[in-house]
PDB file of N, CA, C and O in Angstrom:
ATOM      1  N   MET A   1     122.723  16.640 143.400  1.00  0.00           N
ATOM      2  CA  MET A   1     123.034  17.144 142.069  1.00  0.00           C
ATOM      3  C   MET A   1     121.852  16.936 141.111  1.00  0.00           C
ATOM      4  O   MET A   1     121.536  17.816 140.311  1.00  0.00           O
ATOM      5  N   GLU A   2     121.206  15.777 141.196  1.00  0.00           N
ATOM      6  CA  GLU A   2     120.068  15.502 140.319  1.00  0.00           C
ATOM      7  C   GLU A   2     118.897  16.429 140.613  1.00  0.00           C
ATOM      8  O   GLU A   2     118.160  16.796 139.697  1.00  0.00           O
ATOM      9  N   GLU A   3     118.709  16.815 141.875  1.00  0.00           N
ATOM     10  CA  GLU A   3     117.612  17.705 142.221  1.00  0.00           C
ATOM     11  C   GLU A   3     117.789  19.065 141.569  1.00  0.00           C
ATOM     12  O   GLU A   3     116.825  19.649 141.073  1.00  0.00           O
ATOM     13  N   ALA A   4     119.021  19.575 141.565  1.00  0.00           N
ATOM     14  CA  ALA A   4     119.288  20.866 140.938  1.00  0.00           C
ATOM     15  C   ALA A   4     119.085  20.781 139.430  1.00  0.00           C
ATOM     16  O   ALA A   4     118.613  21.734 138.810  1.00  0.00           O
ATOM     17  N   ARG A   5     119.435  19.656 138.845  1.00  0.00           N
ATOM     18  CA  ARG A   5     119.291  19.489 137.405  1.00  0.00           C
ATOM     19  C   ARG A   5     117.820  19.417 137.000  1.00  0.00           C
ATOM     20  O   ARG A   5     117.462  19.836 135.899  1.00  0.00           O
ATOM     21  N   ASN A   6     116.974  18.895 137.871  1.00  0.00           N
ATOM     22  CA  ASN A   6     115.552  18.788 137.556  1.00  0.00           C
ATOM     23  C   ASN A   6     114.847  20.133 137.599  1.00  0.00           C
ATOM     24  O   ASN A   6     113.743  20.257 137.068  1.00  0.00           O
ATOM     25  N   LEU A   7     115.449  21.139 138.211  1.00  0.00           N
ATOM     26  CA  LEU A   7     114.829  22.452 138.291  1.00  0.00           C
ATOM     27  C   LEU A   7     114.978  23.243 136.994  1.00  0.00           C
ATOM     28  O   LEU A   7     114.337  24.280 136.822  1.00  0.00           O
ATOM     29  N   ARG A   8     115.814  22.762 136.088  1.00  0.00           N
ATOM     30  CA  ARG A   8     116.021  23.473 134.828  1.00  0.00           C
ATOM     31  C   ARG A   8     114.784  23.364 133.947  1.00  0.00           C
ATOM     32  O   ARG A   8     114.005  22.416 134.051  1.00  0.00           O
ATOM     33  N   ARG A   9     114.620  24.370 133.067  1.00  0.00           N
ATOM     34  CA  ARG A   9     113.450  24.396 132.185  1.00  0.00           C
ATOM     35  C   ARG A   9     113.525  23.285 131.143  1.00  0.00           C
ATOM     36  O   ARG A   9     114.601  22.990 130.622  1.00  0.00           O
ATOM     37  N   THR A  10     112.404  22.681 130.846  1.00  0.00           N
ATOM     38  CA  THR A  10     112.302  21.713 129.758  1.00  0.00           C
ATOM     39  C   THR A  10     111.153  22.136 128.856  1.00  0.00           C
ATOM     40  O   THR A  10     110.112  22.588 129.333  1.00  0.00           O
ATOM     41  N   ILE A  11     111.348  21.989 127.558  1.00  0.00           N
ATOM     42  CA  ILE A  11     110.306  22.311 126.590  1.00  0.00           C
ATOM     43  C   ILE A  11     110.229  21.199 125.549  1.00  0.00           C
ATOM     44  O   ILE A  11     111.195  20.468 125.332  1.00  0.00           O
ATOM     45  N   THR A  12     109.084  21.082 124.918  1.00  0.00           N
ATOM     46  CA  THR A  12     108.848  20.057 123.906  1.00  0.00           C
ATOM     47  C   THR A  12     108.621  20.731 122.563  1.00  0.00           C
ATOM     48  O   THR A  12     107.902  21.725 122.470  1.00  0.00           O
ATOM     49  N   GLY A  13     109.243  20.179 121.518  1.00  0.00           N
ATOM     50  CA  GLY A  13     109.091  20.742 120.188  1.00  0.00           C
ATOM     51  C   GLY A  13     109.397  19.718 119.112  1.00  0.00           C
ATOM     52  O   GLY A  13     109.648  18.548 119.402  1.00  0.00           O
ATOM     53  N   VAL A  14     109.374  20.172 117.867  1.00  0.00           N
ATOM     54  CA  VAL A  14     109.610  19.316 116.709  1.00  0.00           C
ATOM     55  C   VAL A  14     110.969  19.653 116.115  1.00  0.00           C
ATOM     56  O   VAL A  14     111.310  20.825 115.954  1.00  0.00           O
ATOM     57  N   VAL A  15     111.745  18.623 115.788  1.00  0.00           N
ATOM     58  CA  VAL A  15     113.057  18.831 115.173  1.00  0.00           C
ATOM     59  C   VAL A  15     112.833  19.304 113.744  1.00  0.00           C
ATOM     60  O   VAL A  15     112.221  18.603 112.938  1.00  0.00           O
ATOM     61  N   SER A  16     113.334  20.504 113.432  1.00  0.00           N
ATOM     62  CA  SER A  16     113.174  21.039 112.081  1.00  0.00           C
ATOM     63  C   SER A  16     114.423  20.814 111.240  1.00  0.00           C
ATOM     64  O   SER A  16     114.344  20.831 110.011  1.00  0.00           O
ATOM     65  N   SER A  17     115.585  20.602 111.878  1.00  0.00           N
ATOM     66  CA  SER A  17     116.815  20.340 111.143  1.00  0.00           C
ATOM     67  C   SER A  17     117.753  19.516 112.006  1.00  0.00           C
ATOM     68  O   SER A  17     117.908  19.770 113.200  1.00  0.00           O
ATOM     69  N   SER A  18     118.380  18.516 111.377  1.00  0.00           N
ATOM     70  CA  SER A  18     119.376  17.705 112.083  1.00  0.00           C
ATOM     71  C   SER A  18     120.616  17.527 111.216  1.00  0.00           C
ATOM     72  O   SER A  18     121.302  16.509 111.310  1.00  0.00           O
ATOM     73  N   LYS A  19     120.903  18.506 110.379  1.00  0.00           N
ATOM     74  CA  LYS A  19     122.002  18.402 109.425  1.00  0.00           C
ATOM     75  C   LYS A  19     123.359  18.747 110.022  1.00  0.00           C
ATOM     76  O   LYS A  19     124.391  18.487 109.404  1.00  0.00           O
ATOM     77  N   MET A  20     123.369  19.333 111.225  1.00  0.00           N
ATOM     78  CA  MET A  20     124.634  19.696 111.859  1.00  0.00           C
ATOM     79  C   MET A  20     125.181  18.502 112.641  1.00  0.00           C
ATOM     80  O   MET A  20     124.433  17.596 113.009  1.00  0.00           O
ATOM     81  N   GLU A  21     126.492  18.510 112.891  1.00  0.00           N
ATOM     82  CA  GLU A  21     127.111  17.470 113.699  1.00  0.00           C
ATOM     83  C   GLU A  21     126.790  17.705 115.163  1.00  0.00           C
ATOM     84  O   GLU A  21     127.108  18.763 115.706  1.00  0.00           O
ATOM     85  N   LYS A  22     126.167  16.735 115.803  1.00  0.00           N
ATOM     86  CA  LYS A  22     125.829  16.771 117.226  1.00  0.00           C
ATOM     87  C   LYS A  22     124.950  17.958 117.610  1.00  0.00           C
ATOM     88  O   LYS A  22     124.980  18.403 118.758  1.00  0.00           O
ATOM     89  N   SER A  23     124.176  18.471 116.670  1.00  0.00           N
ATOM     90  CA  SER A  23     123.285  19.600 116.944  1.00  0.00           C
ATOM     91  C   SER A  23     121.970  19.409 116.198  1.00  0.00           C
ATOM     92  O   SER A  23     121.926  18.807 115.124  1.00  0.00           O
ATOM     93  N   ILE A  24     120.908  19.931 116.787  1.00  0.00           N
ATOM     94  CA  ILE A  24     119.600  19.915 116.143  1.00  0.00           C
ATOM     95  C   ILE A  24     118.949  21.278 116.321  1.00  0.00           C
ATOM     96  O   ILE A  24     119.274  22.023 117.245  1.00  0.00           O
ATOM     97  N   THR A  25     118.028  21.590 115.424  1.00  0.00           N
ATOM     98  CA  THR A  25     117.216  22.791 115.549  1.00  0.00           C
ATOM     99  C   THR A  25     115.803  22.345 115.888  1.00  0.00           C
ATOM    100  O   THR A  25     115.193  21.563 115.159  1.00  0.00           O
ATOM    101  N   VAL A  26     115.289  22.854 117.008  1.00  0.00           N
ATOM    102  CA  VAL A  26     113.969  22.461 117.496  1.00  0.00           C
ATOM    103  C   VAL A  26     113.032  23.654 117.383  1.00  0.00           C
ATOM    104  O   VAL A  26     113.340  24.738 117.878  1.00  0.00           O
ATOM    105  N   THR A  27     111.889  23.456 116.732  1.00  0.00           N
ATOM    106  CA  THR A  27     110.876  24.497 116.608  1.00  0.00           C
ATOM    107  C   THR A  27     109.789  24.250 117.647  1.00  0.00           C
ATOM    108  O   THR A  27     109.176  23.183 117.687  1.00  0.00           O
ATOM    109  N   VAL A  28     109.564  25.258 118.487  1.00  0.00           N
ATOM    110  CA  VAL A  28     108.554  25.169 119.540  1.00  0.00           C
ATOM    111  C   VAL A  28     107.424  26.128 119.182  1.00  0.00           C
ATOM    112  O   VAL A  28     107.649  27.329 119.033  1.00  0.00           O
ATOM    113  N   THR A  29     106.209  25.598 119.042  1.00  0.00           N
ATOM    114  CA  THR A  29     105.054  26.435 118.705  1.00  0.00           C
ATOM    115  C   THR A  29     104.153  26.559 119.923  1.00  0.00           C
ATOM    116  O   THR A  29     104.016  25.625 120.714  1.00  0.00           O
ATOM    117  N   ARG A  30     103.540  27.731 120.060  1.00  0.00           N
ATOM    118  CA  ARG A  30     102.609  27.970 121.151  1.00  0.00           C
ATOM    119  C   ARG A  30     101.495  28.861 120.636  1.00  0.00           C
ATOM    120  O   ARG A  30     101.686  29.631 119.695  1.00  0.00           O
ATOM    121  N   LYS A  31     100.335  28.753 121.257  1.00  0.00           N
ATOM    122  CA  LYS A  31      99.188  29.574 120.872  1.00  0.00           C
ATOM    123  C   LYS A  31      98.974  30.632 121.931  1.00  0.00           C
ATOM    124  O   LYS A  31      98.965  30.341 123.128  1.00  0.00           O
ATOM    125  N   ILE A  32      98.799  31.875 121.476  1.00  0.00           N
ATOM    126  CA  ILE A  32      98.492  32.965 122.392  1.00  0.00           C
ATOM    127  C   ILE A  32      97.205  33.634 121.926  1.00  0.00           C
ATOM    128  O   ILE A  32      96.854  33.589 120.747  1.00  0.00           O
ATOM    129  N   LYS A  33      96.526  34.241 122.851  1.00  0.00           N
ATOM    130  CA  LYS A  33      95.278  34.924 122.532  1.00  0.00           C
ATOM    131  C   LYS A  33      95.561  36.415 122.390  1.00  0.00           C
ATOM    132  O   LYS A  33      96.191  37.018 123.258  1.00  0.00           O
ATOM    133  N   HIS A  34      95.092  37.006 121.291  1.00  0.00           N
ATOM    134  CA  HIS A  34      95.263  38.440 121.077  1.00  0.00           C
ATOM    135  C   HIS A  34      94.491  39.192 122.158  1.00  0.00           C
ATOM    136  O   HIS A  34      93.333  38.884 122.439  1.00  0.00           O
ATOM    137  N   GLU A  35      95.154  40.187 122.760  1.00  0.00           N
ATOM    138  CA  GLU A  35      94.546  40.889 123.893  1.00  0.00           C
ATOM    139  C   GLU A  35      93.242  41.593 123.524  1.00  0.00           C
ATOM    140  O   GLU A  35      92.259  41.517 124.261  1.00  0.00           O
ATOM    141  N   LYS A  36      93.238  42.277 122.382  1.00  0.00           N
ATOM    142  CA  LYS A  36      92.074  43.082 122.018  1.00  0.00           C
ATOM    143  C   LYS A  36      91.000  42.282 121.286  1.00  0.00           C
ATOM    144  O   LYS A  36      89.816  42.389 121.604  1.00  0.00           O
ATOM    145  N   TYR A  37      91.414  41.483 120.308  1.00  0.00           N
ATOM    146  CA  TYR A  37      90.446  40.838 119.426  1.00  0.00           C
ATOM    147  C   TYR A  37      90.099  39.402 119.824  1.00  0.00           C
ATOM    148  O   TYR A  37      89.109  38.850 119.345  1.00  0.00           O
ATOM    149  N   GLY A  38      90.898  38.802 120.686  1.00  0.00           N
ATOM    150  CA  GLY A  38      90.576  37.462 121.161  1.00  0.00           C
ATOM    151  C   GLY A  38      90.921  36.331 120.215  1.00  0.00           C
ATOM    152  O   GLY A  38      90.658  35.170 120.527  1.00  0.00           O
ATOM    153  N   LYS A  39      91.503  36.642 119.065  1.00  0.00           N
ATOM    154  CA  LYS A  39      91.871  35.608 118.109  1.00  0.00           C
ATOM    155  C   LYS A  39      93.117  34.872 118.611  1.00  0.00           C
ATOM    156  O   LYS A  39      94.023  35.487 119.172  1.00  0.00           O
ATOM    157  N   PHE A  40      93.154  33.559 118.405  1.00  0.00           N
ATOM    158  CA  PHE A  40      94.321  32.784 118.796  1.00  0.00           C
ATOM    159  C   PHE A  40      95.358  32.828 117.684  1.00  0.00           C
ATOM    160  O   PHE A  40      95.053  32.530 116.530  1.00  0.00           O
ATOM    161  N   LEU A  41      96.572  33.199 118.032  1.00  0.00           N
ATOM    162  CA  LEU A  41      97.676  33.290 117.091  1.00  0.00           C
ATOM    163  C   LEU A  41      98.690  32.201 117.397  1.00  0.00           C
ATOM    164  O   LEU A  41      98.883  31.836 118.557  1.00  0.00           O
ATOM    165  N   THR A  42      99.340  31.680 116.361  1.00  0.00           N
ATOM    166  CA  THR A  42     100.373  30.669 116.535  1.00  0.00           C
ATOM    167  C   THR A  42     101.729  31.339 116.442  1.00  0.00           C
ATOM    168  O   THR A  42     102.082  31.905 115.407  1.00  0.00           O
ATOM    169  N   LYS A  43     102.484  31.275 117.524  1.00  0.00           N
ATOM    170  CA  LYS A  43     103.836  31.824 117.561  1.00  0.00           C
ATOM    171  C   LYS A  43     104.807  30.654 117.607  1.00  0.00           C
ATOM    172  O   LYS A  43     104.522  29.634 118.234  1.00  0.00           O
ATOM    173  N   SER A  44     105.951  30.793 116.950  1.00  0.00           N
ATOM    174  CA  SER A  44     106.948  29.734 117.001  1.00  0.00           C
ATOM    175  C   SER A  44     108.327  30.331 117.246  1.00  0.00           C
ATOM    176  O   SER A  44     108.603  31.472 116.877  1.00  0.00           O
ATOM    177  N   LYS A  45     109.181  29.539 117.874  1.00  0.00           N
ATOM    178  CA  LYS A  45     110.543  29.950 118.172  1.00  0.00           C
ATOM    179  C   LYS A  45     111.451  28.758 117.929  1.00  0.00           C
ATOM    180  O   LYS A  45     111.075  27.615 118.188  1.00  0.00           O
ATOM    181  N   ARG A  46     112.657  29.032 117.427  1.00  0.00           N
ATOM    182  CA  ARG A  46     113.603  27.965 117.127  1.00  0.00           C
ATOM    183  C   ARG A  46     114.739  27.976 118.138  1.00  0.00           C
ATOM    184  O   ARG A  46     115.279  29.030 118.473  1.00  0.00           O
ATOM    185  N   TYR A  47     115.093  26.799 118.616  1.00  0.00           N
ATOM    186  CA  TYR A  47     116.184  26.631 119.569  1.00  0.00           C
ATOM    187  C   TYR A  47     117.219  25.688 118.971  1.00  0.00           C
ATOM    188  O   TYR A  47     116.865  24.707 118.317  1.00  0.00           O
ATOM    189  N   HIS A  48     118.491  25.982 119.193  1.00  0.00           N
ATOM    190  CA  HIS A  48     119.571  25.073 118.821  1.00  0.00           C
ATOM    191  C   HIS A  48     119.899  24.237 120.045  1.00  0.00           C
ATOM    192  O   HIS A  48     120.130  24.779 121.126  1.00  0.00           O
ATOM    193  N   ALA A  49     119.919  22.916 119.882  1.00  0.00           N
ATOM    194  CA  ALA A  49     120.143  22.012 121.006  1.00  0.00           C
ATOM    195  C   ALA A  49     121.260  21.033 120.681  1.00  0.00           C
ATOM    196  O   ALA A  49     121.508  20.715 119.518  1.00  0.00           O
ATOM    197  N   HIS A  50     121.931  20.558 121.729  1.00  0.00           N
ATOM    198  CA  HIS A  50     123.038  19.611 121.598  1.00  0.00           C
ATOM    199  C   HIS A  50     122.487  18.188 121.580  1.00  0.00           C
ATOM    200  O   HIS A  50     121.732  17.795 122.469  1.00  0.00           O
ATOM    201  N   ASP A  51     122.868  17.425 120.564  1.00  0.00           N
ATOM    202  CA  ASP A  51     122.463  16.024 120.420  1.00  0.00           C
ATOM    203  C   ASP A  51     123.737  15.190 120.336  1.00  0.00           C
ATOM    204  O   ASP A  51     124.292  15.007 119.253  1.00  0.00           O
ATOM    205  N   GLU A  52     124.197  14.691 121.466  1.00  0.00           N
ATOM    206  CA  GLU A  52     125.499  14.020 121.557  1.00  0.00           C
ATOM    207  C   GLU A  52     125.607  12.815 120.632  1.00  0.00           C
ATOM    208  O   GLU A  52     126.649  12.619 120.005  1.00  0.00           O
ATOM    209  N   LYS A  53     124.556  12.001 120.530  1.00  0.00           N
ATOM    210  CA  LYS A  53     124.625  10.753 119.766  1.00  0.00           C
ATOM    211  C   LYS A  53     124.050  10.864 118.359  1.00  0.00           C
ATOM    212  O   LYS A  53     123.982   9.861 117.648  1.00  0.00           O
ATOM    213  N   ASN A  54     123.639  12.046 117.943  1.00  0.00           N
ATOM    214  CA  ASN A  54     123.004  12.248 116.633  1.00  0.00           C
ATOM    215  C   ASN A  54     121.794  11.323 116.448  1.00  0.00           C
ATOM    216  O   ASN A  54     121.607  10.751 115.374  1.00  0.00           O
ATOM    217  N   ASP A  55     120.980  11.182 117.492  1.00  0.00           N
ATOM    218  CA  ASP A  55     119.810  10.299 117.453  1.00  0.00           C
ATOM    219  C   ASP A  55     118.618  10.925 116.750  1.00  0.00           C
ATOM    220  O   ASP A  55     117.928  10.250 115.987  1.00  0.00           O
ATOM    221  N   ALA A  56     118.367  12.198 116.992  1.00  0.00           N
ATOM    222  CA  ALA A  56     117.148  12.849 116.506  1.00  0.00           C
ATOM    223  C   ALA A  56     117.231  13.145 115.014  1.00  0.00           C
ATOM    224  O   ALA A  56     118.274  13.544 114.496  1.00  0.00           O
ATOM    225  N   LYS A  57     116.115  12.940 114.345  1.00  0.00           N
ATOM    226  CA  LYS A  57     115.995  13.238 112.916  1.00  0.00           C
ATOM    227  C   LYS A  57     114.883  14.265 112.723  1.00  0.00           C
ATOM    228  O   LYS A  57     114.078  14.493 113.626  1.00  0.00           O
ATOM    229  N   ALA A  58     114.843  14.877 111.554  1.00  0.00           N
ATOM    230  CA  ALA A  58     113.828  15.892 111.255  1.00  0.00           C
ATOM    231  C   ALA A  58     112.432  15.288 111.373  1.00  0.00           C
ATOM    232  O   ALA A  58     112.169  14.203 110.853  1.00  0.00           O
ATOM    233  N   GLY A  59     111.545  15.998 112.057  1.00  0.00           N
ATOM    234  CA  GLY A  59     110.178  15.550 112.246  1.00  0.00           C
ATOM    235  C   GLY A  59     109.923  14.872 113.579  1.00  0.00           C
ATOM    236  O   GLY A  59     108.767  14.675 113.955  1.00  0.00           O
ATOM    237  N   ASP A  60     110.977  14.508 114.306  1.00  0.00           N
ATOM    238  CA  ASP A  60     110.813  13.882 115.620  1.00  0.00           C
ATOM    239  C   ASP A  60     110.286  14.893 116.629  1.00  0.00           C
ATOM    240  O   ASP A  60     110.619  16.076 116.560  1.00  0.00           O
ATOM    241  N   ILE A  61     109.473  14.435 117.552  1.00  0.00           N
ATOM    242  CA  ILE A  61     109.040  15.266 118.673  1.00  0.00           C
ATOM    243  C   ILE A  61     109.991  14.976 119.825  1.00  0.00           C
ATOM    244  O   ILE A  61     110.127  13.829 120.251  1.00  0.00           O
ATOM    245  N   VAL A  62     110.652  16.024 120.333  1.00  0.00           N
ATOM    246  CA  VAL A  62     111.691  15.849 121.344  1.00  0.00           C
ATOM    247  C   VAL A  62     111.444  16.753 122.541  1.00  0.00           C
ATOM    248  O   VAL A  62     110.703  17.732 122.462  1.00  0.00           O
ATOM    249  N   LYS A  63     112.079  16.404 123.645  1.00  0.00           N
ATOM    250  CA  LYS A  63     112.067  17.224 124.849  1.00  0.00           C
ATOM    251  C   LYS A  63     113.503  17.699 125.062  1.00  0.00           C
ATOM    252  O   LYS A  63     114.431  16.890 125.072  1.00  0.00           O
ATOM    253  N   ILE A  64     113.687  19.018 125.234  1.00  0.00           N
ATOM    254  CA  ILE A  64     115.020  19.566 125.447  1.00  0.00           C
ATOM    255  C   ILE A  64     115.080  20.252 126.805  1.00  0.00           C
ATOM    256  O   ILE A  64     114.072  20.729 127.327  1.00  0.00           O
ATOM    257  N   MET A  65     116.296  20.290 127.368  1.00  0.00           N
ATOM    258  CA  MET A  65     116.513  20.845 128.698  1.00  0.00           C
ATOM    259  C   MET A  65     117.544  21.963 128.619  1.00  0.00           C
ATOM    260  O   MET A  65     118.512  21.885 127.862  1.00  0.00           O
ATOM    261  N   GLU A  66     117.319  22.997 129.408  1.00  0.00           N
ATOM    262  CA  GLU A  66     118.242  24.119 129.463  1.00  0.00           C
ATOM    263  C   GLU A  66     119.556  23.667 130.099  1.00  0.00           C
ATOM    264  O   GLU A  66     119.555  22.865 131.033  1.00  0.00           O
ATOM    265  N   THR A  67     120.673  24.183 129.591  1.00  0.00           N
ATOM    266  CA  THR A  67     121.989  23.814 130.104  1.00  0.00           C
ATOM    267  C   THR A  67     122.938  24.999 129.984  1.00  0.00           C
ATOM    268  O   THR A  67     122.543  26.081 129.550  1.00  0.00           O
ATOM    269  N   ARG A  68     124.175  24.789 130.367  1.00  0.00           N
ATOM    270  CA  ARG A  68     125.164  25.863 130.255  1.00  0.00           C
ATOM    271  C   ARG A  68     125.425  26.151 128.779  1.00  0.00           C
ATOM    272  O   ARG A  68     125.133  25.304 127.934  1.00  0.00           O
ATOM    273  N   PRO A  69     125.968  27.325 128.445  1.00  0.00           N
ATOM    274  CA  PRO A  69     126.269  27.618 127.043  1.00  0.00           C
ATOM    275  C   PRO A  69     127.309  26.647 126.484  1.00  0.00           C
ATOM    276  O   PRO A  69     128.401  26.506 127.036  1.00  0.00           O
ATOM    277  N   LEU A  70     126.961  25.988 125.394  1.00  0.00           N
ATOM    278  CA  LEU A  70     127.863  25.032 124.759  1.00  0.00           C
ATOM    279  C   LEU A  70     128.541  25.623 123.532  1.00  0.00           C
ATOM    280  O   LEU A  70     129.597  25.145 123.120  1.00  0.00           O
ATOM    281  N   SER A  71     127.954  26.644 122.950  1.00  0.00           N
ATOM    282  CA  SER A  71     128.543  27.341 121.808  1.00  0.00           C
ATOM    283  C   SER A  71     127.863  28.698 121.704  1.00  0.00           C
ATOM    284  O   SER A  71     127.180  29.134 122.631  1.00  0.00           O
ATOM    285  N   LYS A  72     128.054  29.357 120.572  1.00  0.00           N
ATOM    286  CA  LYS A  72     127.468  30.687 120.385  1.00  0.00           C
ATOM    287  C   LYS A  72     125.943  30.659 120.482  1.00  0.00           C
ATOM    288  O   LYS A  72     125.341  31.574 121.043  1.00  0.00           O
ATOM    289  N   LEU A  73     125.320  29.617 119.940  1.00  0.00           N
ATOM    290  CA  LEU A  73     123.858  29.552 119.892  1.00  0.00           C
ATOM    291  C   LEU A  73     123.245  28.469 120.773  1.00  0.00           C
ATOM    292  O   LEU A  73     122.062  28.550 121.102  1.00  0.00           O
ATOM    293  N   LYS A  74     124.018  27.459 121.162  1.00  0.00           N
ATOM    294  CA  LYS A  74     123.450  26.307 121.870  1.00  0.00           C
ATOM    295  C   LYS A  74     123.437  26.520 123.378  1.00  0.00           C
ATOM    296  O   LYS A  74     124.486  26.635 124.012  1.00  0.00           O
ATOM    297  N   ARG A  75     122.225  26.572 123.945  1.00  0.00           N
ATOM    298  CA  ARG A  75     122.032  26.652 125.389  1.00  0.00           C
ATOM    299  C   ARG A  75     121.071  25.565 125.865  1.00  0.00           C
ATOM    300  O   ARG A  75     120.627  25.596 127.013  1.00  0.00           O
ATOM    301  N   TRP A  76     120.749  24.618 125.010  1.00  0.00           N
ATOM    302  CA  TRP A  76     119.811  23.540 125.309  1.00  0.00           C
ATOM    303  C   TRP A  76     120.450  22.219 124.911  1.00  0.00           C
ATOM    304  O   TRP A  76     121.332  22.183 124.053  1.00  0.00           O
ATOM    305  N   ARG A  77     120.000  21.123 125.541  1.00  0.00           N
ATOM    306  CA  ARG A  77     120.474  19.799 125.153  1.00  0.00           C
ATOM    307  C   ARG A  77     119.296  18.846 125.073  1.00  0.00           C
ATOM    308  O   ARG A  77     118.279  19.024 125.744  1.00  0.00           O
ATOM    309  N   LEU A  78     119.455  17.836 124.239  1.00  0.00           N
ATOM    310  CA  LEU A  78     118.399  16.851 124.028  1.00  0.00           C
ATOM    311  C   LEU A  78     118.225  16.010 125.281  1.00  0.00           C
ATOM    312  O   LEU A  78     119.184  15.427 125.786  1.00  0.00           O
ATOM    313  N   LEU A  79     116.998  15.950 125.779  1.00  0.00           N
ATOM    314  CA  LEU A  79     116.697  15.155 126.970  1.00  0.00           C
ATOM    315  C   LEU A  79     116.157  13.785 126.566  1.00  0.00           C
ATOM    316  O   LEU A  79     116.636  12.757 127.047  1.00  0.00           O
ATOM    317  N   GLU A  80     115.159  13.774 125.682  1.00  0.00           N
ATOM    318  CA  GLU A  80     114.612  12.505 125.208  1.00  0.00           C
ATOM    319  C   GLU A  80     113.842  12.719 123.912  1.00  0.00           C
ATOM    320  O   GLU A  80     113.379  13.821 123.615  1.00  0.00           O
ATOM    321  N   ILE A  81     113.718  11.642 123.155  1.00  0.00           N
ATOM    322  CA  ILE A  81     112.897  11.654 121.951  1.00  0.00           C
ATOM    323  C   ILE A  81     111.534  11.099 122.344  1.00  0.00           C
ATOM    324  O   ILE A  81     111.408   9.924 122.691  1.00  0.00           O
ATOM    325  N   VAL A  82     110.515  11.952 122.287  1.00  0.00           N
ATOM    326  CA  VAL A  82     109.171  11.562 122.719  1.00  0.00           C
ATOM    327  C   VAL A  82     108.512  10.679 121.672  1.00  0.00           C
ATOM    328  O   VAL A  82     107.912   9.655 122.000  1.00  0.00           O
ATOM    329  N   GLU A  83     108.628  11.086 120.389  1.00  0.00           N
ATOM    330  CA  GLU A  83     107.983  10.328 119.314  1.00  0.00           C
ATOM    331  C   GLU A  83     108.812  10.461 118.048  1.00  0.00           C
ATOM    332  O   GLU A  83     109.235  11.557 117.681  1.00  0.00           O
ATOM    333  N   ARG A  84     109.037   9.341 117.388  1.00  0.00           N
ATOM    334  CA  ARG A  84     109.788   9.328 116.133  1.00  0.00           C
ATOM    335  C   ARG A  84     108.905   9.783 114.976  1.00  0.00           C
ATOM    336  O   ARG A  84     107.688   9.594 114.991  1.00  0.00           O
ATOM    337  N   ALA A  85     109.551  10.395 113.958  1.00  0.00           N
ATOM    338  CA  ALA A  85     108.821  10.803 112.753  1.00  0.00           C
ATOM    339  C   ALA A  85     108.423   9.564 111.965  1.00  0.00           C
ATOM    340  O   ALA A  85     109.123   8.552 111.975  1.00  0.00           O
ATOM    341  N   LYS A  86     107.306   9.660 111.293  1.00  0.00           N
ATOM    342  CA  LYS A  86     106.830   8.513 110.510  1.00  0.00           C
ATOM    343  C   LYS A  86     107.394   8.530 109.114  1.00  0.00           C
ATOM    344  O   LYS A  86     107.098   7.639 108.318  1.00  0.00           O
TER     345      LYS A  86
END
């Protein structure tokens, strides 16, 4: 069972909101290179993740894991808090 769970996608991002009960919003930023001009662009995407213990606060760097649908928007859950906000 653990082997199958480890195959799920994990991503790292910054908690942008923790005002919901047992939920957080994680912003994941990535840099892509423009095909024609070669300029690096910063793209960001927001994910809603399940935080069972309400541990994460805004500004924390967290790792989230893909899971079954938990609500209309939540398909990710908090795996670990990598670094606390200062």
